[in-house]
C-alpha positions as CSV (number, residue, x, y, z in Angstrom):
1,M,-22.9,25.6,18.2
2,I,-19.5,24.7,16.7
3,V,-18.3,21.1,16.8
4,L,-15.2,19.2,15.9
5,G,-16.0,15.7,14.4
6,I,-13.6,12.9,13.7
7,E,-14.1,10.1,11.3
8,S,-11.8,7.0,11.0
9,S,-13.9,3.9,10.6
10,C,-12.2,2.5,7.5
11,D,-9.3,3.9,5.5
12,E,-10.0,7.6,5.5
13,T,-8.7,10.0,8.3
14,A,-10.9,12.8,8.5
15,A,-11.8,15.9,10.6
16,A,-14.3,18.7,10.1
17,V,-15.4,21.8,11.9
18,I,-19.4,22.3,11.5
19,E,-21.2,25.2,12.7
20,D,-24.9,24.4,13.0
21,N,-25.7,22.7,9.7
22,R,-22.8,24.7,7.7
23,V,-19.3,23.2,7.2
24,R,-16.4,25.6,8.1
25,A,-13.8,22.8,7.3
26,D,-13.8,19.4,6.1
27,I,-10.4,17.7,5.7
28,I,-9.7,13.9,4.5
29,S,-6.4,12.2,4.4
30,S,-7.1,9.4,1.8
31,Q,-5.2,5.9,2.0
32,I,-6.0,4.8,-1.5
33,D,-2.4,4.6,-2.6
34,V,-1.5,2.7,0.5
35,H,-4.1,-0.2,-0.2
36,K,-4.7,-0.3,-4.0
37,V,-1.7,-2.4,-4.5
38,Y,-3.7,-5.0,-2.5
39,G,-7.0,-4.7,-4.3
40,G,-8.8,-3.5,-1.0
41,V,-8.3,-2.2,2.5
42,V,-5.7,-3.9,4.7
43,P,-7.0,-3.2,8.2
44,E,-3.7,-3.4,9.9
45,L,-2.1,-0.8,7.4
46,A,-5.2,1.4,7.7
47,S,-4.9,1.4,11.6
48,R,-1.2,2.4,11.3
49,N,-1.8,5.3,8.9
50,H,-4.5,6.6,11.1
51,I,-2.2,6.9,13.9
52,V,0.3,9.0,11.7
53,N,-2.5,11.1,10.2
54,I,-5.0,11.7,12.8
55,A,-3.0,14.8,14.6
56,P,-2.2,16.7,11.5
57,V,-5.7,16.2,10.0
58,I,-7.4,17.6,13.3
59,E,-4.9,20.4,13.2
60,T,-5.6,21.3,9.7
61,A,-9.4,21.4,10.1
62,L,-9.2,23.6,13.2
63,S,-6.7,26.2,11.3
64,E,-8.9,26.0,8.0
65,A,-12.1,26.7,10.3
66,Q,-10.0,29.6,11.9
67,V,-11.0,28.1,15.4
68,T,-9.2,26.9,18.3
69,L,-10.2,24.3,20.9
70,K,-11.4,27.1,23.1
71,D,-13.9,28.1,20.5
72,L,-15.6,24.6,20.3
73,D,-18.8,23.5,22.0
74,G,-18.2,19.8,21.6
75,I,-16.4,16.8,20.3
76,V,-17.8,14.0,18.2
77,A,-16.2,11.0,16.8
78,T,-17.3,7.7,14.8
79,S,-17.6,5.0,17.3
80,G,-19.1,2.3,14.9
81,P,-19.7,0.3,12.7
82,G,-16.3,-0.1,11.1
83,L,-12.8,-1.6,11.5
84,L,-12.2,-1.8,15.2
85,G,-8.4,-1.0,14.7
86,S,-9.4,2.1,12.7
87,L,-12.2,3.1,15.1
88,V,-10.2,3.1,18.2
89,I,-7.7,5.7,16.6
90,G,-10.2,8.5,16.0
91,L,-12.3,7.8,19.1
92,Q,-9.5,7.9,21.5
93,A,-8.2,11.2,20.0
94,A,-11.6,12.7,20.4
95,K,-12.0,11.4,24.0
96,T,-8.4,12.8,24.9
97,I,-9.4,16.1,23.5
98,A,-12.6,16.2,25.3
99,Y,-11.0,15.0,28.7
100,T,-8.2,17.7,28.5
101,T,-10.7,20.5,27.5
102,G,-13.7,19.6,29.4
103,L,-15.7,19.8,26.2
104,P,-18.9,17.6,25.9
105,F,-18.3,14.4,24.0
106,V,-20.5,12.1,22.1
107,G,-19.8,8.8,19.9
108,V,-21.9,8.8,16.7
109,N,-23.2,5.8,14.5
110,H,-21.3,5.9,11.1
111,L,-24.5,4.9,9.3
112,R,-26.4,7.9,10.9
113,G,-23.9,10.2,9.7
114,H,-24.4,8.9,6.0
115,L,-28.2,9.1,6.3
116,L,-28.1,12.7,7.5
117,A,-25.3,14.1,5.2
118,A,-27.8,15.4,2.6
119,R,-29.2,17.9,5.3
120,I,-26.0,19.7,5.6
121,Q,-26.2,22.9,4.0
122,D,-23.8,23.5,1.2
123,E,-22.2,26.6,0.0
124,D,-24.4,27.1,-3.0
125,G,-27.6,27.1,-1.1
126,T,-28.9,23.8,-2.7
127,P,-32.3,22.8,-0.9
128,V,-31.9,20.1,1.7
129,P,-34.5,17.5,2.4
130,E,-37.2,17.8,5.2
131,F,-38.1,14.9,7.4
132,P,-39.3,12.4,6.6
133,Y,-37.5,10.8,3.7
134,M,-36.7,7.4,2.3
135,A,-32.9,6.9,2.0
136,L,-30.8,4.4,0.1
137,L,-27.5,3.9,1.9
138,A,-25.1,2.3,-0.5
139,S,-21.3,1.9,0.4
140,G,-18.4,-0.3,0.4
141,G,-19.6,-2.0,3.9
142,H,-23.3,-1.4,3.8
143,T,-26.4,-1.5,1.6
144,G,-29.9,-0.8,2.9
145,V,-33.2,1.1,2.7
146,Y,-34.0,3.3,5.5
147,H,-37.0,5.4,6.5
148,V,-35.7,8.5,8.1
149,K,-38.6,10.1,10.1
150,N,-36.4,12.3,12.2
151,W,-32.7,12.7,13.0
152,N,-33.0,10.3,15.9
153,D,-35.8,8.1,14.5
154,I,-34.6,5.9,11.7
155,E,-36.0,2.5,10.6
156,C,-34.1,0.0,8.6
157,L,-36.6,-1.6,6.1
158,G,-34.1,-3.9,4.4
159,E,-30.5,-4.8,3.8
160,T,-28.2,-6.8,1.6
161,R,-28.1,-10.5,2.4
162,D,-24.4,-10.8,1.3
163,D,-22.2,-8.3,-0.5
164,A,-22.8,-4.4,0.0
165,A,-23.0,-2.6,-3.3
166,G,-19.6,-1.0,-3.1
167,E,-18.1,-4.2,-2.3
168,A,-19.5,-5.8,-5.3
169,F,-18.0,-2.8,-7.4
170,D,-14.5,-3.6,-6.0
171,K,-14.7,-7.2,-6.4
172,V,-15.9,-7.1,-9.9
173,A,-13.3,-4.6,-10.7
174,K,-10.6,-6.8,-9.2
175,L,-11.9,-9.8,-11.2
176,L,-11.6,-7.6,-14.4
177,G,-8.0,-6.4,-13.4
178,L,-9.3,-2.7,-13.5
179,G,-7.7,-1.6,-10.2
180,Y,-8.9,-0.1,-7.0
181,P,-11.2,1.3,-5.8
182,G,-13.5,-0.3,-8.4
183,G,-16.5,2.0,-8.2
184,P,-15.1,5.2,-10.0
185,I,-13.3,3.1,-12.5
186,I,-16.5,1.0,-13.5
187,D,-18.4,4.3,-13.4
188,R,-16.3,6.2,-15.8
189,M,-16.1,3.2,-18.1
190,A,-19.7,2.6,-18.1
191,A,-20.5,6.2,-19.1
192,I,-19.0,5.5,-22.5
193,P,-22.0,4.5,-24.8
194,G,-22.0,1.2,-26.4
195,D,-23.3,-2.4,-25.9
196,E,-23.8,-4.1,-22.7
197,V,-23.9,-7.7,-21.4
198,S,-27.3,-8.5,-19.7
199,F,-26.7,-9.7,-16.1
200,P,-29.3,-10.8,-13.5
201,Q,-31.0,-8.7,-10.8
202,A,-31.6,-10.8,-7.6
203,L,-34.8,-10.4,-5.6
204,R,-36.2,-8.0,-8.3
205,Q,-39.6,-9.3,-8.2
206,K,-39.7,-9.8,-4.5
207,K,-41.7,-7.1,-2.7
208,S,-39.1,-6.6,-0.2
209,Y,-36.4,-4.0,0.6
210,E,-33.5,-6.7,0.6
211,F,-30.8,-6.8,-1.7
212,S,-28.3,-9.4,-2.9
213,F,-25.2,-8.9,-5.1
214,S,-23.3,-12.1,-4.8
215,G,-25.2,-13.6,-7.7
216,V,-24.3,-10.6,-10.2
217,K,-20.7,-11.0,-9.2
218,T,-20.6,-14.7,-10.0
219,A,-22.5,-13.9,-13.4
220,V,-19.8,-11.6,-14.3
221,A,-17.1,-14.2,-13.5
222,Q,-18.8,-17.0,-15.5
223,H,-19.4,-14.6,-18.4
224,V,-15.6,-13.7,-18.5
225,G,-14.9,-17.4,-18.0
226,H,-16.8,-18.3,-21.1
227,L,-14.8,-15.9,-23.4
228,E,-12.2,-17.0,-25.5
229,G,-9.0,-15.5,-24.0
230,K,-8.8,-12.0,-22.1
231,P,-11.6,-9.7,-22.9
232,T,-11.1,-7.2,-25.6
233,E,-11.7,-3.4,-24.8
234,D,-15.1,-3.6,-26.3
235,Q,-16.0,-6.7,-24.2
236,M,-14.8,-5.2,-21.1
237,H,-16.8,-2.0,-21.6
238,A,-19.8,-4.1,-22.3
239,I,-19.4,-6.0,-19.2
240,V,-19.0,-3.1,-16.9
241,R,-22.0,-1.4,-18.7
242,G,-24.1,-4.4,-17.9
243,F,-22.9,-4.8,-14.3
244,Q,-23.4,-1.4,-13.4
245,K,-26.8,-1.3,-14.8
246,S,-27.7,-4.4,-12.9
247,V,-26.6,-3.1,-9.7
248,V,-28.0,0.6,-10.0
249,E,-31.5,-0.5,-11.4
250,I,-32.0,-2.7,-8.3
251,L,-31.0,-0.1,-5.8
252,V,-33.3,2.4,-7.4
253,R,-36.2,0.0,-7.6
254,K,-36.1,-0.9,-4.0
255,V,-36.0,2.6,-2.6
256,V,-38.6,3.8,-4.8
257,L,-40.8,0.7,-3.9
258,A,-40.3,1.8,-0.2
259,A,-41.0,5.4,-0.8
260,R,-44.3,4.6,-2.7
261,Q,-45.5,1.9,-0.1
262,K,-44.6,4.1,3.0
263,Q,-46.1,7.3,1.1
264,V,-43.0,9.3,1.4
265,S,-42.4,11.9,-1.0
266,R,-38.6,12.6,-0.8
267,V,-35.8,10.2,-1.6
268,V,-32.2,10.5,-0.4
269,L,-29.0,9.0,-1.8
270,A,-26.4,8.2,0.9
271,G,-22.8,6.4,1.0
272,G,-20.0,6.0,-1.4
273,V,-21.9,4.5,-4.3
274,A,-24.2,7.5,-4.1
275,A,-21.4,9.3,-6.0
276,N,-21.9,7.0,-8.8
277,S,-23.1,9.0,-11.8
278,G,-25.1,6.0,-13.2
279,L,-27.0,5.6,-10.0
280,R,-27.7,9.4,-9.7
281,N,-29.0,9.7,-13.2
282,H,-31.1,6.6,-13.0
283,A,-32.5,7.7,-9.7
284,M,-33.4,11.2,-11.0
285,E,-35.2,9.6,-14.0
286,I,-37.2,7.0,-11.9
287,C,-38.0,9.5,-9.1
288,G,-39.3,11.9,-11.5
289,Q,-41.6,9.3,-13.1
290,N,-42.9,8.5,-9.7
291,D,-43.4,12.2,-8.5
292,L,-40.7,11.7,-5.9
293,Q,-38.2,14.4,-4.8
294,L,-34.6,13.3,-5.0
295,F,-31.8,14.5,-3.0
296,A,-28.2,13.6,-3.3
297,P,-25.3,15.1,-1.2
298,P,-22.4,16.6,-3.1
299,R,-20.1,13.7,-3.9
300,K,-17.4,14.6,-1.4
301,R,-20.1,14.0,1.3
302,C,-21.0,10.6,-0.1
303,T,-17.8,8.8,0.6
304,D,-16.7,8.8,4.1
305,N,-16.0,12.2,5.7
306,A,-16.1,13.9,9.0
307,S,-18.6,16.6,8.3
308,M,-21.4,14.1,8.3
309,I,-20.2,12.8,11.6
310,A,-19.8,16.3,13.1
311,Y,-23.4,17.3,12.0
312,A,-24.9,14.1,13.4
313,G,-23.0,14.7,16.6
314,L,-24.1,18.1,16.8
315,L,-27.7,17.2,16.7
316,S,-27.1,14.6,19.5
317,L,-25.2,17.3,21.7
318,S,-28.0,19.8,21.2
319,A,-30.4,17.2,22.4
320,G,-28.5,16.9,25.7
321,E,-26.7,13.5,24.6
322,R,-23.4,12.7,26.1
323,S,-21.0,9.7,25.9
324,G,-18.9,8.4,28.8
325,F,-15.1,8.0,28.5
326,D,-15.7,4.2,28.8
327,I,-17.5,4.2,25.5
328,S,-15.8,1.4,23.1
329,P,-15.8,1.1,19.4
330,K,-18.2,-1.1,17.8
331,A,-17.5,-3.2,14.6
332,N,-21.3,-3.8,14.3
333,W,-23.8,-1.2,15.3
334,P,-27.1,-1.5,13.6
335,L,-29.3,1.8,13.7
């Protein structure tokens, strides 16, 4: 089965063509340059840029995959959760293609796409996780622990009570004047060896799978406020090392706790924060200590992309699922 997938839940306009579980084309048009001057995503600007980019991105994906619409077996698009103005652009494009071609269409949950991304077969033949597995989904808009029993049987065990992990990275980077997006900048700085500031880890001792990152964000702000003047370069590096360590350790602690308590031997990292080298390294270390097998998608499939949407939709279409043309975008759509 060959499927065209479209993703436009936030500020990335993306289209991908996937055949079974192998990617034939995966195109992303980034809006980072548009939004970085504001230190975050501006929904109205994101929507406008999706309108400009959606057709060229789809055309490029089809061309790179060397297929036409006549070669496709289905159309897939993200229908939530996300920014409503952004979602409607990709969803309407998919519905239009499906209506004019008669191809089956299905709307996909963005979170499901992230949670299944590790199962897409990469070109190098890296093993993919079998079901069931425990997944840590950490991104700019979502953070939670999920028990993935099958592609269509996913249980959320716990989520963040406030900020998502990626949101915390962006807010701390903005507080420190480091730029946007904050995650990659902090990750690069934290990788340089040196001293670190000790910051709290909320809910560390609680035997639950919930997270809270507003406290560590406040702790960073208070620490900076107590310094005499602007932080020096060494102080700045110590702050970001300590901040990243606090976030990474609690993320890994919770997903490993869930895997052990549910007696699941496989752990998967998902979402944009899963591209963080500190998180990947710490997860590998702790999973190794607990006899857990770790799987992390290539970094290009951690951040928002259409191949994960196409794959999740392909599974739905193969199972006979279809969406009507009256489907609407959902800002909130829990699994």
